[in-house]
C-alpha positions in Angstrom: 118.5 99.6 135.6 116.6 102.7 136.8 115.8 103.3 140.5 113.2 106.0 141.4 111.9 106.8 145.1 107.9 106.1 146.2 106.9 107.5 149.7 109.1 104.9 151.8 110.4 102.6 148.9 113.6 102.4 146.4 111.6 100.9 143.2 114.6 98.8 140.9 113.1 98.4 137.5 114.9 97.6 133.8 117.4 95.0 133.3 117.9 91.2 133.6 116.9 89.9 137.0 120.5 89.2 138.1 121.4 92.2 137.7 118.7 93.8 140.1 119.4 91.1 142.4 122.8 93.0 142.5 121.9 95.5 142.1 118.9 95.3 145.6 122.5 93.4 147.5 124.6 96.0 147.5 122.0 98.6 148.6 121.0 97.2 151.5 124.6 96.2 151.8 125.0 100.3 152.0 122.1 100.8 153.9 122.9 98.2 157.1 126.7 100.2 157.3 125.5 104.1 157.4 126.0 106.0 160.4 123.6 107.7 162.7 123.5 110.4 164.8 120.5 111.6 166.8 120.1 115.1 168.3 117.6 116.1 170.8 115.8 119.0 169.5 113.0 121.0 171.4 109.8 120.8 169.7 110.1 124.1 167.8 112.5 122.8 166.1 111.8 119.8 165.1 108.4 121.5 163.9 110.1 123.7 161.8 112.6 121.3 160.6 109.6 119.1 159.2 109.0 122.1 156.8 108.7 120.9 153.9 110.3 123.9 151.9 113.1 123.5 154.8 114.0 120.1 153.8 114.2 120.5 150.7 116.7 123.5 151.8 119.0 121.6 153.9 119.3 119.3 150.8 120.7 121.8 149.2 122.9 123.1 151.7 124.5 120.0 152.7 125.2 119.5 148.6 126.9 122.2 148.4 129.3 121.3 151.0 129.8 117.9 149.8 128.4 116.7 152.6 126.6 113.2 151.9 124.1 112.9 154.8 120.2 114.4 155.9 118.1 115.1 158.5 115.0 113.3 159.2 113.7 115.3 162.3 111.3 112.7 164.2 108.6 113.3 167.2 111.9 113.8 169.5 115.0 114.2 168.0 116.8 114.8 164.4 118.3 111.9 163.2 121.2 112.5 161.0 122.3 109.8 158.6 125.4 109.7 156.6 127.4 106.7 155.2 130.6 106.9 157.3 130.5 108.3 161.0 132.6 111.1 160.1 130.8 112.6 158.0 127.1 112.0 160.3 129.1 113.9 162.8 130.2 116.6 160.2 126.5 116.6 159.4 125.2 117.4 162.6 127.7 120.0 163.5 126.3 122.6 160.5 122.7 121.9 161.8 123.1 125.3 163.9 124.8 127.3 161.2 121.9 126.0 158.9 119.0 128.0 161.1 118.8 131.4 161.8 116.6 133.2 164.4 114.1 136.7 163.7 112.6 138.7 166.5 109.9 141.3 166.0 108.3 143.5 168.8 104.6 143.7 169.4 102.9 146.9 170.2 99.3 146.2 172.1 97.5 147.0 168.8 99.1 144.6 166.9 98.0 141.9 169.4 95.0 142.2 168.8 96.0 141.1 164.8 96.9 137.6 165.9 93.2 137.0 166.6 92.6 137.6 163.6 91.0 134.3 161.6 93.7 135.3 158.2 96.7 135.6 160.4 96.9 131.7 159.6 97.4 132.7 155.9 100.0 135.1 157.2 101.6 132.9 158.9 101.3 129.5 155.6 103.1 132.6 153.3 105.8 133.0 154.7 108.9 131.5 153.0 110.8 128.8 154.8 109.9 130.0 158.5 108.3 129.5 161.9 106.5 131.8 164.2 105.1 131.9 167.3 104.4 134.7 169.8 107.3 134.3 172.9 106.6 133.6 176.6 106.8 137.0 177.4 103.8 138.1 175.2 105.3 141.5 173.7 107.0 140.0 171.1 106.6 137.4 167.5 110.1 134.6 167.6 110.3 132.8 164.5 113.2 130.4 162.9 114.3 130.7 159.7 117.2 130.3 157.3 120.1 132.0 156.6 119.4 135.2 154.3 116.0 134.9 154.5 115.2 137.3 157.6 114.3 140.6 156.0 112.4 139.3 153.8 110.3 137.3 156.4 109.7 139.9 158.9 109.0 142.5 156.3 106.2 139.6 155.0 105.1 139.7 159.2 105.1 143.6 159.1 102.7 143.4 156.4 100.6 140.7 158.1 100.0 142.6 161.1 98.6 145.7 159.4 96.6 144.0 157.3 95.0 141.7 160.2 94.6 145.0 162.2 91.1 146.1 163.0 89.3 148.6 160.9 86.8 150.3 159.5 85.5 151.8 156.1 82.8 153.8 155.9 81.4 153.3 151.8 78.5 156.0 151.5 75.7 155.8 149.2 72.2 157.3 148.7 69.2 156.4 150.4 68.1 154.4 147.0 70.3 152.7 146.7 70.9 151.2 149.6 67.4 150.1 149.9 68.4 148.4 146.4 71.0 146.5 148.1 68.9 145.6 151.1 65.8 144.2 148.7 68.0 142.2 146.1 71.5 142.3 146.8 70.9 140.6 150.7 72.4 137.2 149.9 76.1 139.3 148.8 75.7 141.5 151.7 75.6 138.2 153.8 78.3 136.3 152.4 81.0 139.3 153.3 81.8 137.1 156.7 85.0 138.1 157.3 83.2 142.2 158.3 80.4 143.4 159.6 77.8 145.4 157.6 76.7 148.5 159.8 73.8 150.2 158.0 74.0 154.0 158.3 70.6 155.8 157.7 70.8 158.9 159.2 70.0 162.3 158.0 73.4 163.2 156.9 75.7 160.2 156.7 73.7 157.2 154.4 75.5 154.1 153.5 77.6 151.0 154.9 79.9 150.8 158.4 82.5 148.1 157.0 84.6 146.1 160.5 87.0 143.6 160.0 90.6 143.4 159.3 92.1 145.8 157.2 92.6 144.3 154.0 89.4 142.1 154.2 87.6 145.8 154.5 89.3 147.2 151.5 88.4 144.5 149.6 84.8 143.8 150.6 84.4 148.2 150.0 85.6 147.6 146.4 83.3 145.3 145.6 80.8 147.6 147.1 82.1 150.6 145.3 81.4 148.5 142.1 77.7 147.2 142.7 77.1 150.1 144.0 78.1 152.2 140.7 76.3 149.6 138.5 72.8 150.3 139.8 71.0 153.0 137.9 69.2 155.9 140.1 65.7 158.2 138.1 63.5 160.1 139.7 60.6 160.2 138.4 58.2 163.8 139.2 54.7 163.2 140.2 52.5 165.6 138.6 48.9 163.9 139.6 46.7 165.3 142.6 46.9 162.8 145.3 49.3 160.4 143.8 51.8 161.8 147.0 49.5 160.7 149.0 48.2 157.8 147.7 51.4 156.1 147.6 52.6 156.9 151.7 48.8 155.2 151.9 49.0 151.6 153.0 47.4 150.7 149.6 50.4 152.9 147.7 53.1 151.2 149.5 51.2 147.6 149.0 51.4 148.6 145.2 55.0 149.9 145.3 56.3 146.9 147.3 54.8 144.8 144.9 56.8 146.2 141.7 59.7 146.3 143.9 59.6 142.2 143.7 58.6 141.5 140.0 61.1 143.9 138.7 63.5 143.6 140.8 63.9 147.7 141.8 63.6 149.7 145.0 61.3 152.8 145.8 63.1 155.7 147.6 60.2 158.0 149.0 62.1 160.0 151.3 61.5 163.4 149.3 58.3 162.5 148.7 55.8 164.4 151.1 52.0 165.3 151.8 50.5 167.7 154.1 47.1 167.4 155.3 45.0 170.9 154.4 43.5 172.8 157.0 40.5 172.0 157.9 40.0 175.3 160.3 39.4 178.5 159.8 43.0 180.2 161.1 40.6 182.0 163.5 39.8 178.7 165.4 43.3 177.2 165.5 45.4 180.5 166.1 46.8 180.5 170.0 47.1 184.0 170.0 44.3 186.9 171.8 42.3 188.2 169.2 40.7 192.0 169.8 37.1 192.8 169.4 35.8 195.8 168.4 32.2 196.3 168.2 29.2 199.4 167.9 27.2 199.8 170.7 23.5 201.3 169.2 22.4 204.7 170.0 19.9 205.5 172.7 16.6 206.6 171.7 
């Protein structure tokens, strides 16, 4: 006969019907004779014991000690089940030795990391560990297994650092920045983990990224690779009147049409036009002018 567990049921297959029935009766008799110990635990401990990887580890620990028992956490207590009362009592007494606690003090800046949407990912990435903010609000407290304390504390420190608010500056030329706004605005809008602030000043041109440290670094790497892929070409205008035309409304409309049609961007930062002087320099001068004239001689 073959047996396998499926959720809360034990399935027996193979062999003849008589043998399956005998095996079924034997198992039922053993289950009716099992001993149980009830251990009251806090909600915090019960939540930790309900983690699948923790339950697997506890099974291994009991097997290593030759204790034929299991822990079944419920909503209010832990049920220790064994074939004999003495084994159930032994398993119950061993539970505390299978648990360990960790503590990590937090600075005021690190407290901000707990509000990050990615803090839950940091917690989920810990191995056999459950953490929470202590009641005093000044440190993290956690439950883990013996031997995993240093590993999980190190992971918590890295996670806190990655979730801290940070800023990264991505500098570029005005033309490349304009190209991003025109033709990659959907990609920029998709960077939901960071806040983008365009900088178009005389000293700095680019994007300021604000958000979690790891999110800023990832977004900055993406933007840098995209900016490096943009090709820039300078066009020198020789014909008279072209600069003035491009800066006027008709020229701007033509350039915008070309930008839409060819997925490009025109940067006119270095294009200038000055109207010629229409007045004589004496008419526009603010300096006093000395007039000298010669009187006709008297006869």
